[in-house]
N, C-alpha and C positions, 0 to 999 in steps of 0.2 A: 571724904571720898564717898558717892553715889553709885549704889548698886545696883541696877535695873535688870530685871525681869521681863523681857520682849517677848512676849509670847502670843503665836496664835491661837484663837479661840475665844470664846466667852462663855457666860451663862455656866458657871461654875458650879457645882454642888457645894452646899453651905460648909462639908467638912472640908471642903478644900481651901475655902478662906479661911477657915478657925484653923486650921493647920499653917497655911503660910503666914497668916496673922501672930499667931503664938510666938512665931521664930524671930520675925520681923520685927515687932517690937521687944525682942530681947537685946536687940542689938545695940550699941551706945550710937548716941546721936550722931559722934564723928563717924559714923558708918550707916548710913539710912539704906533700908533697901525696899524698894518698890516694884511694883509691876506694872505693867502696861500692855494691853490687852488687845491684840488687832483681828480683828473680825474675818473668818473662815472663809475664802473663797468659793465661790459656786459652783462644786462639781456636778453638778444634775445629778439626775438618779441612777443613770447607766454607767457614771464616772469614767466616761471615754478618757482616751489617753490625752486629748486635744484641751480638754476641760479643764481636766486633773494639773495637766500643764499650766495654764490660765491662771487659773487660781492659785497654785503656787506662786508663779510671778507677781501676781497681785496684792499676794501677803508679804513676799519677799521686798515690793516697793514700797508698801506702809510701814515694814519695820526699817528699813531704810530709812525712811525718812524720819522715822522716832530716835535717830541715834544723834548725836551732837558730834559735830565736827571733828574733837579731839577723843570721844569714847575709845576706851580701848576694848573692841568687840572680841568676844567669847562664843564660837557657835557651840550648840549642842549639838552633837552628832556623833552616831554610830560609827563611824570611821575614822573618829578625833580619837586622841590620846586618853590614857586611864588613869585616873588620879587616885593614891590613897588621901587618907585623911591628911595627912602631914605632908602632902605634896599639894594639897591643894591652901592648907595653912602657907606656906610657904608661897604661892602663886598671889595668895590673899596680900601678903608682908611685899610682895613686888609692887602690886596693882597700887599698894598705898603709898608705898616711896615715889611713886611716879605721877603722882598727884593729879591724874586721868580718872574721870569717874569709868567705870565697869557696865555695861551692857551685854548679858546674858541672852542668847537667843535661843531659844524654841520655836521648832516651826511646826507645822499643821501634820496633818496626819500622814501627808507625802515629803516631808522633810523642809528644809532649808532651798532657796533656792541658790541657783548658782553664784548670783551676786552677793549675797547675803554670806554664803561661803567663803567670797571672794575678799569681802569688806570684813571678813574675820583675821583677828593677829594668831589666834589661838582654836585650836578644836579638841572638845574635850569628850568624852566619851561618859556616861554617866556609868552605863555595863553594856553588857553584850546583850543584853534580856531588852525584850521589847516591852517598851511600858507605855500604861494610858497615862496620856498627857496630863491631866490634872492630879496627879501622883507627881509626877516630876517637877510641878510648880513646888508642893510641902517637900518633897526628898531635896531639892535644891535649896530652899532657904533652911531648913533644917542643918544642912552641910554645909553651909556659909557658916551658917551661927557656931556651930562644932568648930570651923577651924580659927572661928574668930576668938573663940576659948581657950586653944590651944596656946593663941598666940598671948590672948590676956594670962595666961595662966591659971583658968579658972576650970574649978577640977568635975565641968561637966563631961567633958571629953571621958574619962576614967570610966 
């Protein structure tokens, strides 16, 4: 099974790539993790409501285009359901049993487009806190690895 993080934004600091890579390489061959970066839409200097919405729509279109037709889509959304690590490991087990690839969507500064939220089978909230998007990439990779270690009986989770 392939796990893909589809994230708005690029040009991340080196620590983000290093952190993401550390956890991605720890996953087994049958559970690969990759990241697809979608360019941020132009919000202009004044961030007018019309430009912000246009940018979010453009990001959403690019995210939807990056999805496979059978992908199980999970939207990271502050209004989504909060999962414990144990719940995430059960979700991961279910995803593996389905045989579909899983795409996890991280929106830009203004969130995901309504079309992306509509395509998602699940909405997951990492936290009620507002987090910087670079940190979310590393946190997400680490939590996916941690969930796998629970399933594999690996001592990492302890």
